N, C-alpha and C positions, 0 to 999 in steps of 0.2 A: 093433486098436481097434474097438470097437463103433461103428456109425454109424447115423444116421437122416437120411433125405432128406425134406424138407418142400417142398410146392409150394403155390402160390396162382395161381388164374386171375384175370387182370386184363383188363377190357374197355377196353384202351388199346393204342395202337400200340407194337409192341416197341421200335422205335427211340427213341420218347419215354420209355418205361420205362427203357431202358438208359441214356439220357442223364441222366435224373433220378438214378438210383442211382449212376452212375459219378462224379457230382459229389459228392465227400465232404462238401461243405458242406451238402448236403441230408440227411445222415444223422440229425441230431437231429429232423427232420420226420417220419421214418417208423420209425426204430429206437429208439423212445422208451424201451423197457425197458432198453436197453444203453447208449445214447449221449445223455447230457444236453447235451453241447456238444462242439464240435470247433474246434481252432485249429491254425494252421500255425506251427511254430517251427523256425528254422534249416533250412527245407526239408522238415521232417518233420511229418506229421499226428499230433496228440495228441487223443484223445477222453477225455472225463470220463465214467467209468462208475460204477456202484454200488460196484465194487471199487477205485476210484481211477483215476488217469490211466493210459492205455495208448497205445502207438503203434499206428498202423494204416497198412498199405500196400495198394494195390489194383492189379490187373493193368493194364497199359498199355491205352489206348483201342484198341478193335478193332471189326471188323465182324461178329464171331461171337457177340456177346452175353455174352462171358466177363467176369465180375465177381469172379473169385477174389480173395480178400483175405487178408492175414496180420495177425493181431492180435498185438501184442507186449506182454504183460502185465508183463514185467520184462526187463532187459538180458540178451540171450542166449537168451531164451525166445520161440519163435514158434509160433503156432497157425494152421494153414492152414485156411481156410474156402472151399470151392468154392461158387460161385454163378453162375447163368446166367439169361439172359432168352432164352426160346425162343418163336418165333412160333407162334401157334395161330389160324389164320384171320386175322381182323383184330385179334385180341387177343394176349395174351401169357401165357406160363406163366413164373413165376419159381421157380427150383429152387435150394434151399439145403440143403447137406449139413453136418451136425454130426458131429463125432467125439467120443466119450467119451475125454477125456484120461486118461492113466495114473493120475493122482492124484485123479480126479473120482469121487465116489460115484454110485451108481445114482440116488439121490434128486436130487442136483445136476444130473445129466444130464437127468433128467425135467423139472426146473425150467427148465433151459436150453431144452429143446424147447418148453415152454409159452411162454417169453418170445419165442422166434423166431416161433412161430405167431401170437402177438399182434402182433409187429412186422410180419409179412407181411400180416396183416389191416389194419393201419394203412396200409401201403404201398398196398394195394388201394384203400382209401377215398380216400387222397390222389390217386392216379393217376386214378381214375374220376371224382372230383369235378372235376378239372382237365382231363378229356378233352375233346377237340374233336369227338368222334364224335357 
């Protein structure tokens, strides 16, 4: 599969950035192009997306900044999305990798990249606005 890794530098403590992203309830605050809302039902997270409701799972809490998540657009279909928060001095780098899915057109893959870039820019604004630095 074709992939694209996107990054954003954030002038905020890596632990703070990790904690914010790892709390899925915050997803609508920064992933606005993808997640309109999020609810927990029967122990599973459900996000409301432009394509309809989808499940989402995130990596267990860890000290390594790993925020890998799996999006479940339909029963039995899982899309793996690697994501990391990496320390950079007193700030952070957020690294997000997209994979072009087998049924995804080149145009839709490019649109997906644009949406993630917009969401990462929103994340940067949210984190830097609330930064204690």
